[in-house]
Biotite code that builds the C-alpha atoms (Angstrom):
import biotite.structure as struc

atoms = struc.array([
    struc.Atom([146.460, -12.895, -81.703], chain_id="A", res_id=1, res_name="MET", atom_name="CA", element="C"),
    struc.Atom([146.638, -16.306, -83.428], chain_id="A", res_id=2, res_name="PHE", atom_name="CA", element="C"),
    struc.Atom([150.081, -17.033, -81.972], chain_id="A", res_id=3, res_name="PHE", atom_name="CA", element="C"),
    struc.Atom([149.217, -16.597, -78.308], chain_id="A", res_id=4, res_name="ARG", atom_name="CA", element="C"),
    struc.Atom([149.514, -20.049, -76.802], chain_id="A", res_id=5, res_name="ARG", atom_name="CA", element="C"),
    struc.Atom([146.360, -19.871, -74.684], chain_id="A", res_id=6, res_name="GLU", atom_name="CA", element="C"),
    struc.Atom([144.384, -18.843, -77.777], chain_id="A", res_id=7, res_name="ILE", atom_name="CA", element="C"),
    struc.Atom([145.427, -21.306, -80.455], chain_id="A", res_id=8, res_name="HIS", atom_name="CA", element="C"),
    struc.Atom([145.626, -24.237, -78.000], chain_id="A", res_id=9, res_name="ARG", atom_name="CA", element="C"),
    struc.Atom([142.147, -23.619, -76.662], chain_id="A", res_id=10, res_name="HIS", atom_name="CA", element="C"),
    struc.Atom([139.542, -26.224, -77.820], chain_id="A", res_id=11, res_name="PRO", atom_name="CA", element="C"),
    struc.Atom([137.251, -23.431, -79.028], chain_id="A", res_id=12, res_name="LEU", atom_name="CA", element="C"),
    struc.Atom([139.929, -22.273, -81.469], chain_id="A", res_id=13, res_name="PHE", atom_name="CA", element="C"),
    struc.Atom([139.526, -25.517, -83.400], chain_id="A", res_id=14, res_name="ARG", atom_name="CA", element="C"),
    struc.Atom([135.758, -25.308, -83.026], chain_id="A", res_id=15, res_name="GLU", atom_name="CA", element="C"),
    struc.Atom([135.874, -21.850, -84.597], chain_id="A", res_id=16, res_name="GLY", atom_name="CA", element="C"),
    struc.Atom([137.848, -23.242, -87.516], chain_id="A", res_id=17, res_name="MET", atom_name="CA", element="C"),
    struc.Atom([135.344, -26.062, -87.990], chain_id="A", res_id=18, res_name="ARG", atom_name="CA", element="C"),
    struc.Atom([132.431, -23.629, -87.842], chain_id="A", res_id=19, res_name="ALA", atom_name="CA", element="C"),
    struc.Atom([133.890, -21.492, -90.629], chain_id="A", res_id=20, res_name="SER", atom_name="CA", element="C"),
    struc.Atom([135.017, -24.426, -92.781], chain_id="A", res_id=21, res_name="SER", atom_name="CA", element="C"),
    struc.Atom([131.613, -24.562, -94.480], chain_id="A", res_id=22, res_name="ALA", atom_name="CA", element="C"),
    struc.Atom([131.926, -21.009, -95.813], chain_id="A", res_id=23, res_name="VAL", atom_name="CA", element="C"),
    struc.Atom([135.685, -21.092, -96.486], chain_id="A", res_id=24, res_name="ALA", atom_name="CA", element="C"),
    struc.Atom([135.340, -22.494, -100.054], chain_id="A", res_id=25, res_name="PRO", atom_name="CA", element="C"),
    struc.Atom([132.964, -19.683, -101.005], chain_id="A", res_id=26, res_name="GLY", atom_name="CA", element="C"),
    struc.Atom([135.285, -17.098, -99.470], chain_id="A", res_id=27, res_name="ILE", atom_name="CA", element="C"),
    struc.Atom([138.213, -18.624, -101.365], chain_id="A", res_id=28, res_name="ALA", atom_name="CA", element="C"),
    struc.Atom([136.279, -18.496, -104.647], chain_id="A", res_id=29, res_name="ALA", atom_name="CA", element="C"),
    struc.Atom([135.457, -14.853, -104.053], chain_id="A", res_id=30, res_name="TRP", atom_name="CA", element="C"),
    struc.Atom([139.083, -14.102, -103.176], chain_id="A", res_id=31, res_name="GLY", atom_name="CA", element="C"),
    struc.Atom([140.277, -15.837, -106.343], chain_id="A", res_id=32, res_name="LEU", atom_name="CA", element="C"),
    struc.Atom([137.934, -13.751, -108.493], chain_id="A", res_id=33, res_name="MET", atom_name="CA", element="C"),
    struc.Atom([139.039, -10.553, -106.748], chain_id="A", res_id=34, res_name="THR", atom_name="CA", element="C"),
    struc.Atom([142.709, -11.375, -107.297], chain_id="A", res_id=35, res_name="GLY", atom_name="CA", element="C"),
    struc.Atom([142.100, -11.983, -110.996], chain_id="A", res_id=36, res_name="VAL", atom_name="CA", element="C"),
    struc.Atom([139.997, -8.818, -111.261], chain_id="A", res_id=37, res_name="ALA", atom_name="CA", element="C"),
    struc.Atom([142.776, -6.670, -109.781], chain_id="A", res_id=38, res_name="MET", atom_name="CA", element="C"),
    struc.Atom([145.327, -7.867, -112.320], chain_id="A", res_id=39, res_name="VAL", atom_name="CA", element="C"),
    struc.Atom([142.890, -7.760, -115.254], chain_id="A", res_id=40, res_name="LYS", atom_name="CA", element="C"),
    struc.Atom([141.947, -4.190, -114.381], chain_id="A", res_id=41, res_name="SER", atom_name="CA", element="C"),
    struc.Atom([145.512, -3.027, -115.011], chain_id="A", res_id=42, res_name="GLY", atom_name="CA", element="C"),
    struc.Atom([146.940, -3.003, -111.485], chain_id="A", res_id=43, res_name="MET", atom_name="CA", element="C"),
    struc.Atom([150.542, -4.132, -111.174], chain_id="A", res_id=44, res_name="SER", atom_name="CA", element="C"),
    struc.Atom([151.331, -7.304, -109.264], chain_id="A", res_id=45, res_name="VAL", atom_name="CA", element="C"),
    struc.Atom([152.883, -5.424, -106.288], chain_id="A", res_id=46, res_name="PRO", atom_name="CA", element="C"),
    struc.Atom([149.819, -3.159, -106.115], chain_id="A", res_id=47, res_name="GLU", atom_name="CA", element="C"),
    struc.Atom([147.459, -6.139, -106.213], chain_id="A", res_id=48, res_name="ALA", atom_name="CA", element="C"),
    struc.Atom([149.444, -8.001, -103.553], chain_id="A", res_id=49, res_name="VAL", atom_name="CA", element="C"),
    struc.Atom([149.521, -4.911, -101.306], chain_id="A", res_id=50, res_name="ALA", atom_name="CA", element="C"),
    struc.Atom([145.766, -4.439, -101.703], chain_id="A", res_id=51, res_name="MET", atom_name="CA", element="C"),
    struc.Atom([145.172, -8.078, -100.820], chain_id="A", res_id=52, res_name="THR", atom_name="CA", element="C"),
    struc.Atom([147.276, -7.922, -97.659], chain_id="A", res_id=53, res_name="LEU", atom_name="CA", element="C"),
    struc.Atom([146.337, -4.482, -96.356], chain_id="A", res_id=54, res_name="PHE", atom_name="CA", element="C"),
    struc.Atom([142.720, -3.963, -97.400], chain_id="A", res_id=55, res_name="VAL", atom_name="CA", element="C"),
    struc.Atom([141.035, -7.346, -96.731], chain_id="A", res_id=56, res_name="TYR", atom_name="CA", element="C"),
    struc.Atom([137.606, -6.181, -97.878], chain_id="A", res_id=57, res_name="ALA", atom_name="CA", element="C"),
    struc.Atom([136.392, -7.915, -101.012], chain_id="A", res_id=58, res_name="GLY", atom_name="CA", element="C"),
    struc.Atom([133.319, -5.829, -101.737], chain_id="A", res_id=59, res_name="SER", atom_name="CA", element="C"),
    struc.Atom([135.233, -2.574, -101.243], chain_id="A", res_id=60, res_name="SER", atom_name="CA", element="C"),
    struc.Atom([138.068, -3.830, -103.427], chain_id="A", res_id=61, res_name="GLN", atom_name="CA", element="C"),
    struc.Atom([135.704, -4.739, -106.248], chain_id="A", res_id=62, res_name="LEU", atom_name="CA", element="C"),
    struc.Atom([134.002, -1.355, -105.936], chain_id="A", res_id=63, res_name="ALA", atom_name="CA", element="C"),
    struc.Atom([137.264, 0.609, -105.768], chain_id="A", res_id=64, res_name="ALA", atom_name="CA", element="C"),
    struc.Atom([139.227, -1.163, -108.520], chain_id="A", res_id=65, res_name="ILE", atom_name="CA", element="C"),
    struc.Atom([137.338, 0.337, -111.509], chain_id="A", res_id=66, res_name="PRO", atom_name="CA", element="C"),
    struc.Atom([137.475, 3.788, -109.885], chain_id="A", res_id=67, res_name="LEU", atom_name="CA", element="C"),
    struc.Atom([141.233, 3.563, -109.369], chain_id="A", res_id=68, res_name="ILE", atom_name="CA", element="C"),
    struc.Atom([141.760, 2.372, -112.933], chain_id="A", res_id=69, res_name="VAL", atom_name="CA", element="C"),
    struc.Atom([139.535, 5.171, -114.275], chain_id="A", res_id=70, res_name="ALA", atom_name="CA", element="C"),
    struc.Atom([141.611, 7.758, -112.407], chain_id="A", res_id=71, res_name="GLY", atom_name="CA", element="C"),
    struc.Atom([138.777, 8.833, -110.133], chain_id="A", res_id=72, res_name="ALA", atom_name="CA", element="C"),
    struc.Atom([139.575, 11.404, -107.432], chain_id="A", res_id=73, res_name="PRO", atom_name="CA", element="C"),
    struc.Atom([140.778, 9.943, -104.168], chain_id="A", res_id=74, res_name="ALA", atom_name="CA", element="C"),
    struc.Atom([137.729, 11.250, -102.307], chain_id="A", res_id=75, res_name="TRP", atom_name="CA", element="C"),
    struc.Atom([135.436, 9.263, -104.623], chain_id="A", res_id=76, res_name="VAL", atom_name="CA", element="C"),
    struc.Atom([137.391, 6.050, -103.973], chain_id="A", res_id=77, res_name="VAL", atom_name="CA", element="C"),
    struc.Atom([137.363, 6.683, -100.212], chain_id="A", res_id=78, res_name="TRP", atom_name="CA", element="C"),
    struc.Atom([133.663, 7.574, -100.192], chain_id="A", res_id=79, res_name="ALA", atom_name="CA", element="C"),
    struc.Atom([132.802, 4.435, -102.134], chain_id="A", res_id=80, res_name="THR", atom_name="CA", element="C"),
    struc.Atom([134.813, 2.204, -99.794], chain_id="A", res_id=81, res_name="GLY", atom_name="CA", element="C"),
    struc.Atom([133.269, 3.926, -96.780], chain_id="A", res_id=82, res_name="PHE", atom_name="CA", element="C"),
    struc.Atom([129.718, 3.402, -98.014], chain_id="A", res_id=83, res_name="CYS", atom_name="CA", element="C"),
    struc.Atom([130.291, -0.207, -99.011], chain_id="A", res_id=84, res_name="VAL", atom_name="CA", element="C"),
    struc.Atom([131.762, -0.978, -95.571], chain_id="A", res_id=85, res_name="ASN", atom_name="CA", element="C"),
    struc.Atom([129.190, 0.873, -93.480], chain_id="A", res_id=86, res_name="LEU", atom_name="CA", element="C"),
    struc.Atom([127.853, -2.469, -92.255], chain_id="A", res_id=87, res_name="ARG", atom_name="CA", element="C"),
    struc.Atom([131.065, -2.970, -90.271], chain_id="A", res_id=88, res_name="PHE", atom_name="CA", element="C"),
    struc.Atom([130.134, -0.015, -88.079], chain_id="A", res_id=89, res_name="VAL", atom_name="CA", element="C"),
    struc.Atom([127.110, -2.047, -86.967], chain_id="A", res_id=90, res_name="VAL", atom_name="CA", element="C"),
    struc.Atom([129.258, -5.151, -86.518], chain_id="A", res_id=91, res_name="PHE", atom_name="CA", element="C"),
    struc.Atom([131.733, -3.197, -84.383], chain_id="A", res_id=92, res_name="SER", atom_name="CA", element="C"),
    struc.Atom([129.027, -1.759, -82.167], chain_id="A", res_id=93, res_name="LEU", atom_name="CA", element="C"),
    struc.Atom([127.670, -5.248, -81.542], chain_id="A", res_id=94, res_name="HIS", atom_name="CA", element="C"),
    struc.Atom([131.089, -6.807, -80.908], chain_id="A", res_id=95, res_name="LEU", atom_name="CA", element="C"),
    struc.Atom([132.128, -3.995, -78.570], chain_id="A", res_id=96, res_name="ARG", atom_name="CA", element="C"),
    struc.Atom([130.612, -5.689, -75.522], chain_id="A", res_id=97, res_name="SER", atom_name="CA", element="C"),
    struc.Atom([132.471, -8.920, -76.402], chain_id="A", res_id=98, res_name="TYR", atom_name="CA", element="C"),
    struc.Atom([135.909, -7.343, -76.828], chain_id="A", res_id=99, res_name="LEU", atom_name="CA", element="C"),
    struc.Atom([136.166, -4.279, -74.604], chain_id="A", res_id=100, res_name="MET", atom_name="CA", element="C"),
    struc.Atom([138.126, -6.209, -71.968], chain_id="A", res_id=101, res_name="HIS", atom_name="CA", element="C"),
    struc.Atom([140.977, -6.715, -74.477], chain_id="A", res_id=102, res_name="LEU", atom_name="CA", element="C"),
    struc.Atom([143.918, -4.333, -74.980], chain_id="A", res_id=103, res_name="PRO", atom_name="CA", element="C"),
    struc.Atom([143.465, -1.769, -77.735], chain_id="A", res_id=104, res_name="ARG", atom_name="CA", element="C"),
    struc.Atom([145.847, -3.447, -80.193], chain_id="A", res_id=105, res_name="TRP", atom_name="CA", element="C"),
    struc.Atom([143.954, -6.747, -79.945], chain_id="A", res_id=106, res_name="ARG", atom_name="CA", element="C"),
    struc.Atom([140.659, -4.957, -80.500], chain_id="A", res_id=107, res_name="ARG", atom_name="CA", element="C"),
    struc.Atom([142.162, -3.349, -83.602], chain_id="A", res_id=108, res_name="LEU", atom_name="CA", element="C"),
    struc.Atom([143.308, -6.748, -84.899], chain_id="A", res_id=109, res_name="VAL", atom_name="CA", element="C"),
    struc.Atom([139.813, -8.144, -84.345], chain_id="A", res_id=110, res_name="ASN", atom_name="CA", element="C"),
    struc.Atom([138.324, -5.175, -86.152], chain_id="A", res_id=111, res_name="GLY", atom_name="CA", element="C"),
    struc.Atom([140.620, -5.664, -89.147], chain_id="A", res_id=112, res_name="PHE", atom_name="CA", element="C"),
    struc.Atom([139.868, -9.388, -89.381], chain_id="A", res_id=113, res_name="LEU", atom_name="CA", element="C"),
    struc.Atom([136.100, -9.114, -88.962], chain_id="A", res_id=114, res_name="THR", atom_name="CA", element="C"),
    struc.Atom([134.219, -10.321, -92.039], chain_id="A", res_id=115, res_name="ALA", atom_name="CA", element="C"),
    struc.Atom([130.532, -10.844, -92.759], chain_id="A", res_id=116, res_name="ASP", atom_name="CA", element="C"),
    struc.Atom([130.484, -14.597, -92.293], chain_id="A", res_id=117, res_name="MET", atom_name="CA", element="C"),
    struc.Atom([132.843, -14.648, -89.313], chain_id="A", res_id=118, res_name="SER", atom_name="CA", element="C"),
    struc.Atom([130.644, -12.093, -87.555], chain_id="A", res_id=119, res_name="TYR", atom_name="CA", element="C"),
    struc.Atom([127.491, -14.083, -88.327], chain_id="A", res_id=120, res_name="ALA", atom_name="CA", element="C"),
    struc.Atom([129.010, -17.399, -87.201], chain_id="A", res_id=121, res_name="ILE", atom_name="CA", element="C"),
    struc.Atom([130.418, -15.949, -83.985], chain_id="A", res_id=122, res_name="PHE", atom_name="CA", element="C"),
    struc.Atom([127.263, -14.125, -82.882], chain_id="A", res_id=123, res_name="THR", atom_name="CA", element="C"),
    struc.Atom([125.197, -17.191, -83.751], chain_id="A", res_id=124, res_name="GLY", atom_name="CA", element="C"),
    struc.Atom([127.417, -19.332, -81.519], chain_id="A", res_id=125, res_name="ARG", atom_name="CA", element="C"),
    struc.Atom([127.608, -16.766, -78.710], chain_id="A", res_id=126, res_name="PHE", atom_name="CA", element="C"),
    struc.Atom([124.416, -14.657, -78.549], chain_id="A", res_id=127, res_name="PRO", atom_name="CA", element="C"),
    struc.Atom([125.590, -12.967, -75.327], chain_id="A", res_id=128, res_name="GLN", atom_name="CA", element="C"),
    struc.Atom([129.053, -11.717, -74.301], chain_id="A", res_id=129, res_name="PRO", atom_name="CA", element="C"),
    struc.Atom([130.816, -13.628, -71.535], chain_id="A", res_id=130, res_name="ALA", atom_name="CA", element="C"),
    struc.Atom([131.425, -12.099, -68.135], chain_id="A", res_id=131, res_name="THR", atom_name="CA", element="C"),
    struc.Atom([133.912, -14.561, -66.607], chain_id="A", res_id=132, res_name="GLU", atom_name="CA", element="C"),
    struc.Atom([137.581, -14.487, -67.717], chain_id="A", res_id=133, res_name="PRO", atom_name="CA", element="C"),
    struc.Atom([137.590, -18.166, -68.722], chain_id="A", res_id=134, res_name="ALA", atom_name="CA", element="C"),
    struc.Atom([134.479, -17.714, -70.864], chain_id="A", res_id=135, res_name="GLU", atom_name="CA", element="C"),
    struc.Atom([135.892, -14.547, -72.411], chain_id="A", res_id=136, res_name="GLN", atom_name="CA", element="C"),
    struc.Atom([139.041, -16.465, -73.366], chain_id="A", res_id=137, res_name="LEU", atom_name="CA", element="C"),
    struc.Atom([136.875, -19.159, -74.954], chain_id="A", res_id=138, res_name="GLY", atom_name="CA", element="C"),
    struc.Atom([134.940, -16.633, -77.008], chain_id="A", res_id=139, res_name="GLN", atom_name="CA", element="C"),
    struc.Atom([138.126, -14.936, -78.156], chain_id="A", res_id=140, res_name="GLU", atom_name="CA", element="C"),
    struc.Atom([139.612, -18.324, -79.074], chain_id="A", res_id=141, res_name="SER", atom_name="CA", element="C"),
    struc.Atom([136.541, -19.258, -81.125], chain_id="A", res_id=142, res_name="PHE", atom_name="CA", element="C"),
    struc.Atom([136.678, -15.911, -82.895], chain_id="A", res_id=143, res_name="LEU", atom_name="CA", element="C"),
    struc.Atom([140.409, -16.292, -83.554], chain_id="A", res_id=144, res_name="ALA", atom_name="CA", element="C"),
    struc.Atom([139.933, -19.764, -85.055], chain_id="A", res_id=145, res_name="GLY", atom_name="CA", element="C"),
    struc.Atom([137.140, -18.412, -87.199], chain_id="A", res_id=146, res_name="ASN", atom_name="CA", element="C"),
    struc.Atom([139.272, -15.488, -88.375], chain_id="A", res_id=147, res_name="TYR", atom_name="CA", element="C"),
    struc.Atom([142.297, -17.688, -89.000], chain_id="A", res_id=148, res_name="PHE", atom_name="CA", element="C"),
    struc.Atom([140.566, -19.981, -91.476], chain_id="A", res_id=149, res_name="LEU", atom_name="CA", element="C"),
    struc.Atom([138.623, -17.263, -93.301], chain_id="A", res_id=150, res_name="THR", atom_name="CA", element="C"),
    struc.Atom([141.698, -15.015, -93.577], chain_id="A", res_id=151, res_name="TRP", atom_name="CA", element="C"),
    struc.Atom([143.830, -17.874, -94.923], chain_id="A", res_id=152, res_name="CYS", atom_name="CA", element="C"),
    struc.Atom([141.115, -18.859, -97.412], chain_id="A", res_id=153, res_name="ALA", atom_name="CA", element="C"),
    struc.Atom([140.658, -15.306, -98.652], chain_id="A", res_id=154, res_name="TRP", atom_name="CA", element="C"),
    struc.Atom([144.307, -14.221, -98.738], chain_id="A", res_id=155, res_name="THR", atom_name="CA", element="C"),
    struc.Atom([145.668, -17.447, -100.196], chain_id="A", res_id=156, res_name="GLY", atom_name="CA", element="C"),
    struc.Atom([143.052, -17.587, -102.949], chain_id="A", res_id=157, res_name="ALA", atom_name="CA", element="C"),
    struc.Atom([143.397, -13.883, -103.726], chain_id="A", res_id=158, res_name="SER", atom_name="CA", element="C"),
    struc.Atom([147.175, -14.168, -104.071], chain_id="A", res_id=159, res_name="LEU", atom_name="CA", element="C"),
    struc.Atom([146.652, -17.191, -106.307], chain_id="A", res_id=160, res_name="LEU", atom_name="CA", element="C"),
    struc.Atom([144.268, -15.114, -108.420], chain_id="A", res_id=161, res_name="GLY", atom_name="CA", element="C"),
    struc.Atom([146.913, -12.383, -108.717], chain_id="A", res_id=162, res_name="VAL", atom_name="CA", element="C"),
    struc.Atom([149.468, -14.987, -109.836], chain_id="A", res_id=163, res_name="ALA", atom_name="CA", element="C"),
    struc.Atom([147.092, -16.543, -112.367], chain_id="A", res_id=164, res_name="LEU", atom_name="CA", element="C"),
    struc.Atom([145.565, -13.269, -113.545], chain_id="A", res_id=165, res_name="GLY", atom_name="CA", element="C"),
    struc.Atom([147.734, -12.975, -116.650], chain_id="A", res_id=166, res_name="ASN", atom_name="CA", element="C"),
    struc.Atom([147.190, -16.633, -117.559], chain_id="A", res_id=167, res_name="LEU", atom_name="CA", element="C"),
    struc.Atom([143.374, -16.688, -117.473], chain_id="A", res_id=168, res_name="ILE", atom_name="CA", element="C"),
    struc.Atom([141.626, -15.391, -120.616], chain_id="A", res_id=169, res_name="PRO", atom_name="CA", element="C"),
    struc.Atom([139.248, -12.479, -120.106], chain_id="A", res_id=170, res_name="SER", atom_name="CA", element="C"),
    struc.Atom([136.691, -14.359, -122.215], chain_id="A", res_id=171, res_name="ALA", atom_name="CA", element="C"),
    struc.Atom([136.106, -16.724, -119.298], chain_id="A", res_id=172, res_name="TRP", atom_name="CA", element="C"),
    struc.Atom([134.012, -14.031, -117.649], chain_id="A", res_id=173, res_name="GLY", atom_name="CA", element="C"),
    struc.Atom([135.474, -14.400, -114.176], chain_id="A", res_id=174, res_name="LEU", atom_name="CA", element="C"),
    struc.Atom([134.297, -10.905, -113.264], chain_id="A", res_id=175, res_name="GLY", atom_name="CA", element="C"),
    struc.Atom([130.725, -12.157, -113.521], chain_id="A", res_id=176, res_name="PHE", atom_name="CA", element="C"),
    struc.Atom([131.632, -15.071, -111.256], chain_id="A", res_id=177, res_name="ALA", atom_name="CA", element="C"),
    struc.Atom([132.760, -12.555, -108.644], chain_id="A", res_id=178, res_name="GLY", atom_name="CA", element="C"),
    struc.Atom([129.374, -10.871, -108.868], chain_id="A", res_id=179, res_name="VAL", atom_name="CA", element="C"),
    struc.Atom([127.717, -14.252, -108.334], chain_id="A", res_id=180, res_name="LEU", atom_name="CA", element="C"),
    struc.Atom([129.730, -14.673, -105.114], chain_id="A", res_id=181, res_name="CYS", atom_name="CA", element="C"),
    struc.Atom([128.418, -11.325, -103.892], chain_id="A", res_id=182, res_name="LEU", atom_name="CA", element="C"),
    struc.Atom([124.875, -12.331, -104.803], chain_id="A", res_id=183, res_name="VAL", atom_name="CA", element="C"),
    struc.Atom([125.296, -15.502, -102.747], chain_id="A", res_id=184, res_name="GLY", atom_name="CA", element="C"),
    struc.Atom([126.397, -13.499, -99.713], chain_id="A", res_id=185, res_name="VAL", atom_name="CA", element="C"),
    struc.Atom([123.482, -11.101, -100.241], chain_id="A", res_id=186, res_name="LEU", atom_name="CA", element="C"),
    struc.Atom([120.954, -13.928, -100.381], chain_id="A", res_id=187, res_name="CYS", atom_name="CA", element="C"),
    struc.Atom([122.303, -15.485, -97.185], chain_id="A", res_id=188, res_name="SER", atom_name="CA", element="C"),
    struc.Atom([121.994, -12.195, -95.301], chain_id="A", res_id=189, res_name="LEU", atom_name="CA", element="C"),
    struc.Atom([118.601, -11.078, -96.663], chain_id="A", res_id=190, res_name="ALA", atom_name="CA", element="C"),
    struc.Atom([116.617, -13.005, -94.057], chain_id="A", res_id=191, res_name="ASN", atom_name="CA", element="C"),
    struc.Atom([114.199, -10.320, -92.812], chain_id="A", res_id=192, res_name="THR", atom_name="CA", element="C"),
    struc.Atom([111.613, -8.170, -94.541], chain_id="A", res_id=193, res_name="ARG", atom_name="CA", element="C"),
    struc.Atom([113.552, -4.973, -93.851], chain_id="A", res_id=194, res_name="LEU", atom_name="CA", element="C"),
    struc.Atom([116.778, -6.417, -95.293], chain_id="A", res_id=195, res_name="ARG", atom_name="CA", element="C"),
    struc.Atom([114.976, -7.636, -98.395], chain_id="A", res_id=196, res_name="ILE", atom_name="CA", element="C"),
    struc.Atom([113.382, -4.206, -98.771], chain_id="A", res_id=197, res_name="LEU", atom_name="CA", element="C"),
    struc.Atom([116.812, -2.575, -98.390], chain_id="A", res_id=198, res_name="ALA", atom_name="CA", element="C"),
    struc.Atom([118.185, -4.767, -101.192], chain_id="A", res_id=199, res_name="ALA", atom_name="CA", element="C"),
    struc.Atom([115.254, -3.895, -103.450], chain_id="A", res_id=200, res_name="VAL", atom_name="CA", element="C"),
    struc.Atom([115.591, -0.158, -102.743], chain_id="A", res_id=201, res_name="ILE", atom_name="CA", element="C"),
    struc.Atom([119.351, -0.229, -103.322], chain_id="A", res_id=202, res_name="ALA", atom_name="CA", element="C"),
    struc.Atom([118.942, -2.150, -106.586], chain_id="A", res_id=203, res_name="GLY", atom_name="CA", element="C"),
    struc.Atom([116.267, 0.222, -107.873], chain_id="A", res_id=204, res_name="ALA", atom_name="CA", element="C"),
    struc.Atom([118.320, 3.285, -106.898], chain_id="A", res_id=205, res_name="ALA", atom_name="CA", element="C"),
    struc.Atom([121.446, 1.871, -108.572], chain_id="A", res_id=206, res_name="ALA", atom_name="CA", element="C"),
    struc.Atom([119.549, 1.339, -111.824], chain_id="A", res_id=207, res_name="VAL", atom_name="CA", element="C"),
    struc.Atom([117.875, 4.767, -111.637], chain_id="A", res_id=208, res_name="ALA", atom_name="CA", element="C"),
    struc.Atom([121.223, 6.503, -111.076], chain_id="A", res_id=209, res_name="ALA", atom_name="CA", element="C"),
    struc.Atom([123.160, 4.388, -113.576], chain_id="A", res_id=210, res_name="TYR", atom_name="CA", element="C"),
    struc.Atom([124.049, 7.443, -115.698], chain_id="A", res_id=211, res_name="ALA", atom_name="CA", element="C"),
    struc.Atom([126.192, 8.961, -112.923], chain_id="A", res_id=212, res_name="LEU", atom_name="CA", element="C"),
    struc.Atom([129.923, 8.973, -113.734], chain_id="A", res_id=213, res_name="PRO", atom_name="CA", element="C"),
    struc.Atom([132.604, 6.938, -111.949], chain_id="A", res_id=214, res_name="LEU", atom_name="CA", element="C"),
    struc.Atom([130.028, 4.377, -110.781], chain_id="A", res_id=215, res_name="LYS", atom_name="CA", element="C"),
    struc.Atom([128.669, 6.869, -108.266], chain_id="A", res_id=216, res_name="LEU", atom_name="CA", element="C"),
    struc.Atom([125.312, 5.159, -108.692], chain_id="A", res_id=217, res_name="ASN", atom_name="CA", element="C"),
    struc.Atom([126.625, 2.558, -106.215], chain_id="A", res_id=218, res_name="ILE", atom_name="CA", element="C"),
    struc.Atom([127.316, 5.218, -103.599], chain_id="A", res_id=219, res_name="VAL", atom_name="CA", element="C"),
    struc.Atom([123.926, 6.829, -104.262], chain_id="A", res_id=220, res_name="ALA", atom_name="CA", element="C"),
    struc.Atom([122.143, 3.469, -103.988], chain_id="A", res_id=221, res_name="ALA", atom_name="CA", element="C"),
    struc.Atom([123.773, 2.680, -100.641], chain_id="A", res_id=222, res_name="ILE", atom_name="CA", element="C"),
    struc.Atom([122.926, 6.131, -99.268], chain_id="A", res_id=223, res_name="ALA", atom_name="CA", element="C"),
    struc.Atom([119.286, 5.879, -100.394], chain_id="A", res_id=224, res_name="VAL", atom_name="CA", element="C"),
    struc.Atom([118.871, 2.379, -98.946], chain_id="A", res_id=225, res_name="ALA", atom_name="CA", element="C"),
    struc.Atom([120.440, 3.320, -95.589], chain_id="A", res_id=226, res_name="VAL", atom_name="CA", element="C"),
    struc.Atom([118.304, 6.464, -95.236], chain_id="A", res_id=227, res_name="LEU", atom_name="CA", element="C"),
    struc.Atom([115.148, 4.616, -96.270], chain_id="A", res_id=228, res_name="ALA", atom_name="CA", element="C"),
    struc.Atom([115.769, 1.817, -93.766], chain_id="A", res_id=229, res_name="CYS", atom_name="CA", element="C"),
    struc.Atom([116.474, 4.261, -90.950], chain_id="A", res_id=230, res_name="PHE", atom_name="CA", element="C"),
    struc.Atom([113.138, 5.908, -91.705], chain_id="A", res_id=231, res_name="TRP", atom_name="CA", element="C"),
    struc.Atom([111.269, 2.608, -92.056], chain_id="A", res_id=232, res_name="LEU", atom_name="CA", element="C"),
    struc.Atom([112.801, 0.785, -89.094], chain_id="A", res_id=233, res_name="GLU", atom_name="CA", element="C"),
    struc.Atom([110.327, 2.159, -86.560], chain_id="A", res_id=234, res_name="GLY", atom_name="CA", element="C"),
    struc.Atom([107.386, 2.004, -88.945], chain_id="A", res_id=235, res_name="ARG", atom_name="CA", element="C"),
    struc.Atom([107.571, -1.562, -90.286], chain_id="A", res_id=236, res_name="VAL", atom_name="CA", element="C"),
    struc.Atom([105.424, -3.986, -88.214], chain_id="A", res_id=237, res_name="PRO", atom_name="CA", element="C"),
    struc.Atom([107.428, -6.440, -86.078], chain_id="A", res_id=238, res_name="PRO", atom_name="CA", element="C"),
    struc.Atom([108.436, -9.618, -87.868], chain_id="A", res_id=239, res_name="ALA", atom_name="CA", element="C"),
    struc.Atom([106.488, -12.795, -86.974], chain_id="A", res_id=240, res_name="PRO", atom_name="CA", element="C"),
    struc.Atom([108.271, -15.216, -84.622], chain_id="A", res_id=241, res_name="PRO", atom_name="CA", element="C"),
    struc.Atom([109.169, -17.594, -87.467], chain_id="A", res_id=242, res_name="ARG", atom_name="CA", element="C"),
    struc.Atom([110.915, -14.834, -89.392], chain_id="A", res_id=243, res_name="GLU", atom_name="CA", element="C"),
    struc.Atom([112.805, -13.708, -86.291], chain_id="A", res_id=244, res_name="LYS", atom_name="CA", element="C"),
    struc.Atom([114.058, -17.240, -85.736], chain_id="A", res_id=245, res_name="ALA", atom_name="CA", element="C"),
    struc.Atom([115.394, -17.312, -89.276], chain_id="A", res_id=246, res_name="ALA", atom_name="CA", element="C"),
])
């Protein structure tokens, strides 16, 4: 997708890169911590490199790594990754109207490269899908530029973390720094009352179910928060205009 001439030479490709440049350092920091965490957890370098290149999902990687190292059943690892990435189902449903005119393989590439911040930046720039071919090309170019920079930031930093993993002392507490990156993403996305409530419910459920083995408290917390928000969505009063604008 990035190498199609009409895409990467389009002015909106560069605009997409500029739009994501503000979040690229944070994504790189998160990728670096994830790369270090994979090596420190006991994964071999080829395994860590393969996970970096083929998974491209930081939160799922951080959730799956301790399960893999602990020898958890494959279904537990898959279920955890599925629950952590449930938000991408919502992203895909929203982006469907923007991308359905593309061939299937290009839609699959877009789906693989979609990340939280790239989705937020793109939908903020283009609230409505284009209907004219020229406008559709512009939107795809913006999205491609956005993806290109975020993917390079994440993958490059993660591979660097894999390379440096054996050189960085565990006492530096880089695992905690990775958690701080996730907290930063959480705070940027918790901009409505229902999202804040979902975070509170998930946190309380994770603490309440902490005794579950294989970190299944994370899966339980996600399930409880999703079910609670589905139930509350039609019952919570509409947000005031100021909150909606945020």
